[in-house]
Every structure is written in C-alpha cells, then in structure tokens.
N, C-alpha and C positions, 0 to 999 in steps of 0.2 A: 497616579505613582510615580515615582523617581526609580532606575535601577542603574546604581554605579557598581563597576566592577574596580576592587580594590585592595590587592594582593591576595588575600586568602581567603576575604569576605566578601558578601556581596549588601550593597547598602542600602534597603529598601526607603525610602522618603513619602511620608502623606501629609497630601495640605491643601492649600488652596490650587488650583491652576493655575501658574506661572511660567513665566520664561525661566530656561534654567544656563549656566554659560558653564564653557566648556575649559577645561586647564589642565596641560598638559594631557590632552588626548584623552581626560574626563571628563565624562557629565557631571558637575559640581550643583546640588542642589539648592533654593534661596532657602533663607536664616529661619523663614517663616515653617519649615519643612520637619517632621520628627521622624528621625534619621532609625532603624533600627537592623542591629547587625544579624546576618545569616551566616548558619558556616556553610563556605563551598562546596562541602562534601554531598549539603543537601540539595544544590540544586544543580542545575544541568541545561536550563533555558528558561526563559519568561514565563512560557506557561506551567510553569514549576510553581513559578513564583504565585505569579496568579492564583493557583488555586489552591498555596499554602495561604493566603492572605482572605481569598471566600470563605477557606476554610477556622481561618478565625478569625469571620465576619470584620473584617477592613475594607472602607472601600474607598475605591482609590479612582480616578476619571482618564487619565492618562497614563502610561509607560516608555521608558525611553531603556534603549539597552548597546550599549560598546559588543557590537557584532565581531569584532575582531577576536576578543577573550573568547566566543563562544566554538565548542569543536565541528569541524566540517562532516555536514550529514557524511555515515558512509555511504549512501545512496544520493548520487550524484546527480541523475534523472534518470525517467524512465520514458523510454522511445513506443509510437505507435504507430505500425505501418500500417495508413485506413485508403478507398475509393477515393475521400470526400474530405479533405480537411477540413474543409469549413464545413460540414455539417457535423462532426467529431466537435470540434469550437464550440459549437453553439450549446452540445452533448452537454461537452464538462463544465463550460460555464453556467450550465442548472446547480452543480456541486460547489457553486464558488471559486473556478479556478477564472484565472483572470491573465489576458493575451500582455506577452511583456516583451518579447522579441521572434525575431521571422528570418528566414532566407529563405533564397530564391536561387537557385542553380539550374545548369541545364540540365542538370538529373531530378532533381526534386524541390518541392516546398514545403518546406518546414515553417511549423509553431510554436513556441515556448509558451508555455502557460505555466500560472505557479498560483503555488496556496498555500499559506505558512511558506515554511521551507520545505516545501514536495514541488517539485519541477515537471509537467512533463513535455517530451517534444510532440509532435504529431504533425507527422510525415506526409506527404502523399507523393508518389510519382511518377514523375513524368513520362510519357512513351514516346521515345524517341528514337536513334540509331543511337545511341549510347549503351555499351555493353557492362552489366554491371561489374564486372571483376575489374573490368578498366577503368571504370569508374569512380568507386572506390580508392582506388588510387590517388587519383585525378584529384577527387573533393578530398580535402580533410574532413574527417568527421564524419561522413557520408555510408552508410553501411543500411541496408534493407530486408526486410525478410523474404521479397522474390526473387530471390535471386535468378542466375540463368538468362534466354534471352528478353531482353529491354520490350519488345511487343508483346510479352504475353502479360493477358489482359489481369492484372487483380482483383484478385475474389474476395476473399475472404480480411476481413481487419482483423488485427491481432497488435497485442503488446508483447515484442520482442526482445528490446533491449532493454538488460538495467547495467546500466551504466553504473562505474562505482569511482568516488575521490579516493583515490590510493596516494601513500608515499611514493616517491622519487624513484627507491631503492627498492620498495617491496612493486612499482611493475615489473623492473626487473627479473624481481625473484619469480612470480607467478608467471610470467613469461619461458622462463629457464622449466621451473614445472611443467609448462602445458605442455613444452615441447618434448619434454625428460619421459613422460605418456605415451608419446606418440599422438599427440589434440593437435587442435588447427589454431596457427597464430595467422586469424584474415588480416589486420594489419603490424607489424612492425613496432615496436618504439618507433614514434614520429614526433619530430619538434614540428608547429605552426607558429606564427606569427602575428600581431599586430602593433597599434598604440598602447594597446596596455601589456604587452610583454610576450615572453613565451610561454607556450601550452604542450605539454606535452600527453601524448596517448597512447594507445594502441590498443586495439580489438580482435578478442577472442572467440572463440564458437565453443559455446558450453554441449556437456554431453545429450543434455533435455531437449528432444525437437528441436525448434527453429530458432530456439533461445542465441543471444549472442549477449556480448560482456564489452564496453568499451571503459577503457581502462583510461583512469583523468588526473592527471599531475598538475599542479598549480600551485607553486610554491614559486615560480617565477610570471604567471600571469595573474593579474588583478585586475582584469574585466571583470563587468559586471554578469557576463555567463561562459560564451566559449568563444570562440573567432568564430567569424562568416557571418554573424549572427548581430544582424539590426534590432537596436535597442527601439520599442515602440511603446510611443503616450499613452500614457492610462484613459485619455477620454478619446480613444481611436475603440475601444472595448466597447462590447455591450456590457450596458449598467442597467442591474437589472432592480426592477421598483422596491422593495425592503433594503437597509440597511445592514440588517442584523448580520453580527461576525458569525465565525462559524467554530469557532473554538478549535479548528485541524492545523494542526503544526508540522507533525513528523509523519513518517510511514512505520505501522508498528510491525508488521510483514509482507511476505511476498510469499505467495503461494506457485509451486506447480503443482500441474497434471501430471501423471505420466501414466506409461501405459506399465498392467499388470506383469511385474518382476521386478521391475526398473528402478526401484525409489532405491538400492540401497548402491546400486551402480551410480547412481546421478550422486547419492551420499558422498561414496568415495571418492568422488571426481574433486568435488567440493573441499574436501577432507586433504588433499593431496594438493592440489593447485592453489587454493585460497587460503587457506590454514584455518577454517571453520572450526568450531569442537561441539558436537554432541550434547544434547544434552534434551533430557526426561521430560515429557509431554502431560500421562497422564502417574495416577500416584500407584496401578499395575504395572505397570508398564515395566518390559522390560526392553526398550527399546533400539540398547547401543544393537540388537543380535534381529529384532522381530517386529521392530515399529509398532505403535501401538495400534490395535488393533478393534475397530469398533464391533458390535456387534453384529450377529450376521443378517437382522434383517436391513441392513446398510450396508455392509460388505465394502467398509472402507482400513485404508493400512495408511497410518500419521507418520512423516518421521520428522526431525525440524534441527536447524543448528543453529548458531549463531556467530557473525562476522563481523568483530571489531574492526573499527577502523587505525587505531592503534598496534592490533597486531604485525606479529612477526611470522615470514608465510609458517606452518607448522606449528607456530604458538601461539598460541589465547592470551592474550592480556585484557581480563575483563575490567569492563571500565564502570558506568551506568547500567542498570538494568534500564528496558525499555526508552530508551533516550537515543536525538539522531544519532549520536556515534557509534552505535550497536543498533547490526538488522537481523529479524530471525527472519531464518530461511527453510518454508515449509512445505515437506514435500506428499503430493499424497495422489494413491494411487485406487482403483478396483480390484476384488481383490477374483481370482478366479470365476466365474459362473455367474458376474453380477453382470446383466444387461440392464435393468434398469435405475441407474443413479446419477447422478449429477457431474460426476467424473467423467461417464464414461459420455454421457450427453455430450461434454465441454471436444472429449477427444475426437465423437464424431463432428460434429459442428468444423472445429479446427484443423480437422485431417494429419493432426499433430500432436504434439507434448508442447507443454507452454507454459506460458504464464495465465494462470486459469485466474486468481483477484489477486489486490493488493488491499492493506487492510492501514484506513486511515485511524489515526490515535486521536479521539478526542477530550477533549480538557471537560467538557456534558453532554452526550450523550443526546440527550432527551429536546437540548437548547436544537441542537446541530439538527438534527431530526427533524424535527417540528419545524423547519426553517426549510431544510432542505425539499421536506415536500410538500410546503408551500410554492418552492421554484418550481415543482412539476417529478423531481426526483424521485421515482417508485422504487417501495423498497419490496421485498418478500416477507409475509406475514408468515407467523407461523398458525396452525389450528387453536381456537378458545380453548381446546382441550387440556393445549399444554399449559396455557396462567391457572386453566384450575387444580393442572396436577401443581404446580408452582405451590398455589394459597394450600398445597395441604405438608408441605417439608415447614419442620421444626426453623431448621436452619436459614431458611431463605424469609420465613416471619422477621427472624431477627436482623435483618440485614437494613429495615427500614424504608426497603422502597417503594413506591407507589405503585403498586401491579396494575391497578384500572388502567393511570398513566402508561403503563411501558405496553400495554395492551393495544391501546389502545392507537399507539405508534408502531407497534408491530416490534418492539426489544428486548431479545432474549437475554436473560439473565441464568448467569453460574457462579457457583464457587467454588470456592478449593476445600473439599473436603479428602480427607486417607480412614474416613470412615471408622475410627477408631473414636473412645469414648473419654480421654484425655484430658485437661484443659490445653494442653499445647494444639489439640486437633479442635479443642473448642473456639480458640483462637483465633486457629488457620481458616478456619469456616466464616470467618468477616473476613479474608479477602477472596475478591471477586471478580467478577468482571460483565461490564453489559455490550450486547450488541448487535449487531443488526446487518442484514445483506441487502444490495442493491438487485432489483433486474437487469438481465445486461445491458451494459452501455452500447452493444452496436446491435445492429439488428437479426444476429446469432447468437448463440449462447459462446461465445466466444472471450468474455471477459466481464467481470463484475467490480464491483467494489464491496470494501468490507469497511461498517465505522463500528469502532472499539475504544471503551472507556473503562481502564485496570483501576480497581481501587485496592492495593496488592497484592493482586493475583497473576504470575507469570504464564501461568500456562496459554490454552489456544481456546478453552470456553468447550471443552469435545460434548459436551452434553448439549450444548447446543448445535453441532455440529449433526448431533443426530436430531436434534427437532428439525434441521435446514434441509436435510437428504427427505425428512420426514414430512414437511410443508409442502415443499417439490412436489413430494407423489401425491398427498393429496391433492396438489393442483388442479399436478394429471386428472385423478380422478375425478374431480368435478368438472372436468373440460370434455371428457369424453364422457360423461356421462349427459349433459348438454348436448353434445354431439350426438350420440344416437339419438335422444330426446328430438333433436333436432331433423335427423333423418326420417325417425317414425313422422312424426306431423308432415312431414314434404311426401312419404310416401300415404300418409289418410288423403291427406288433400288431393293426389293421383288418382287414386283409386277414388274420390268422391266428384271428382273433372271426365273420369272415364263413363263413371254409369248419369254421371249428367248429360254427355253425348248423344 
C-alpha cells in the first residue's frame, strides 16, 4: 500500500510491492497500482488508513507516508526519572520501545526510546557535586524529579515530565499565564542551537505533585529529536525474537493521581494555563462541578479534559477526536475514607501526586496484547466472574467480540450506553472500547501502562475502571489468603518439630 498526500485528498494505492518515485516532494505510485481517493477529513494518520483498509478487506504489503503533512503529536515526549536507566530500558523493550537516541552529561544519562509516534526519555541521575537548580540552567533541557542536594539518593522511579509540542506564540502565552497565577517557571523561554537549527523550550512546574512540563517549539528546528541527543543506530538495540508489529502509534490519554479533594484545583490550573477544556466522561455525569464519582465500593472521582495542539490559550480549537494532535488528560482521586484503593496505593508508593499511567492506543488490541504477553509483559486480569457478567448483557453480545479470546488475554470490554430505549441509544451501544492494564513497570506501584482500542467510543471505560479496581482487590484478597495459609502451614510444621524433639 502507498499513501500519498495530495491537496485535500489522500490517495491509497494497492497492488504488487514495487519501487515508488518522488516528484515535487510527493510519493508517486507505480502505474500498476489502483488508486483510491479518501476524504482528508476522515484520515489523521497511517494507522487510521490501515484500519479503514482492514474493515474493507483490502490487503496491503507496505505503507509510505509524508510525515511533514501529518500533525505534530501534542505530547512531544514523556520523561522518566529512574535509579537504573539500562534496567528500565530492558523493561520498555518488552513493550516494543526501541532505543533511538541518547545523551550523556555531567548531570545525567538519558536514553530516548520510541514506539510508533510515542517517545519516552529515560533519565538516570549522576550523583556528583552538581547542585540540581544550577545544573538545569547549565544543561539545556535537563530537569529531574529529584530536586535538592545532588548527593541525595534517588529511590522512587517515576514518570514526571509530560513534554508538550507548542506553537511559539502559545509557549509565551502559557508562561504569561503561569506567572499571572503565581505558578513556578523553572526555566524561562530559552533557545538552544545545533547543526539542525534552533530549538526553543521552557520548563514549568505543575500544581500536581512532582509533575513538570517541558514546552518545546521546533518551528526552526529540523533535527530527529532534541539538541544534545546523539542518534543511535538500530543495531545497538536489543532485538526481540518475534518480528510482530504492535499496532500502537500514539498516546490515548495520560492519567494523574491526586490526593482527595485536589482534582478540581488541578483541572482549573490546566484550564487557566493551557486552555484545556473539560468534557463529560459518563452519561449521568455532572462532572463540570463534581466529576464522575464511581460506586461507593470503589470510591474514585474522575475528571477529564483535552488539550489540542492547535488550541489558543483559553480557547480550544477542536480538531480530530482521539488522534495524535489531541491529548486527553484524566485526573483521578480517591474519595475520603477509602484506604484500599489503587489510587491510594499509588500515592503511598510514590509518596506524592503524579502521573499514574499512560494509555497507548492500539489498532488491534488482541494482537497487541498477545504479542506483548509472549514478550513477557504481565497484565492485570479481572476475575472470571467479569466475563460471566458480560455474557449476560444483550448489548455486549451484539458487538460480536470473542469473549473467550478476551478472557484468555484479560482484555476488558465496555460499551457506551445511555440506558435508554431509543434507536439512537441502541446505535450508541455499538460504540465501545476494549482495554487492559499492565502490572507496574517499576518495582513499586508508581506507574503502569494501559492499552486501549476504540470503536467509536470517546469515554474512558468507566465500567472497566470498576472492574480494574475490583480485580486488584480480588488479587490482594487471594494473596492475603495464600499468605495466611502459608503462615498456618509454617506454624503447624513448627508445632510438629517441637513435639518430635
């Protein structure tokens, strides 16, 4: 298959795999290709095209695209601050991330890895005589979660820097907004230069825990990543035995976990500083005031908002839903009195508010999860009773999904339904999503991944969030029972030994 951008059309060509030529910056298909025009408004990225072809049973062997015609992902990269960068790299390689750039400075070592259009930067602090606040001004783009005395040992691995791609005008507006509310600007707008051009960036402190945001403008920079990074050839990466592609290309949403009662403050911060707009999560949700409150036995409050790459500060310009040029930010808090809660477990281990998880959008979640499991990635699996309940729902059965396959993989399924009986509600019931949550990436419960595939659904799978929390509790209950049984067994053995003496 060949994808070529032409004015307001995308042309999809199919046929035998042969060489293509480039004329005036465009890919031109060979003469034996059949060219199919598609509305540009229907397409935002190659993975969307691939899905459209798959749904129409069109087979293809290769894909080309003109990247400059595609929108810049609003999330430029996410940065991790870890004790052991190489160990974290090995863990991320199981998820399909590949090392493509690295940076070594007197203050830290950073490894940049990529999966589709998702970039993570894994940074390990060097413990030397450099003081943190001085170093970030001496080293462009350097910022770590462990502020203060450089001799303080880093002990909590965390995802802390959500870096945004911004327009030059928006960068200055965001800084002005931060200053107007008394927020913290860690690094004012700064220009750094190398052979690829001039990169402009700033770093600001979020009001949520240890989170910071590096704001990056690359209008005048044409390098493969950022200044200071050396590109690494692919043969230096660990190559996994399977060659399966993961069909993951962009970040669906990022979730912050916060202390009880703080989600509203966080939402207002991002509305005022970034011009994000709030949106409804659930069908019976008046979350513009209170957020979406899940059932009492779970005790979670969800609030959500979106940030668009094309937005002006204070005014959101809606582009494509669920695409790389838009980013959904979710804030989740535990309600008062909830002690046995996954959010509280995160806060306990992380010892602060922060980024709890990142959702990776998949084009084929069953294929993605199957491949990841073969690579050794472990996921949380709900109790079997979850799938037994799914089979009872008529609106789930019409979705024609193989529940046996989902059960084997541990994938959750949730449909969007307003509980009405109108034809519109029945049509809405066909909009659904499937998702699964990984076990923690680090030794402590300070970050995990979600894999999600959407079929017209725009929500977060609140029913699945309930299932996740309940599965965690079920897992903890089983572990507790095993622990108690083991203690009883040891106790019996001790009594037997005493009697035999």
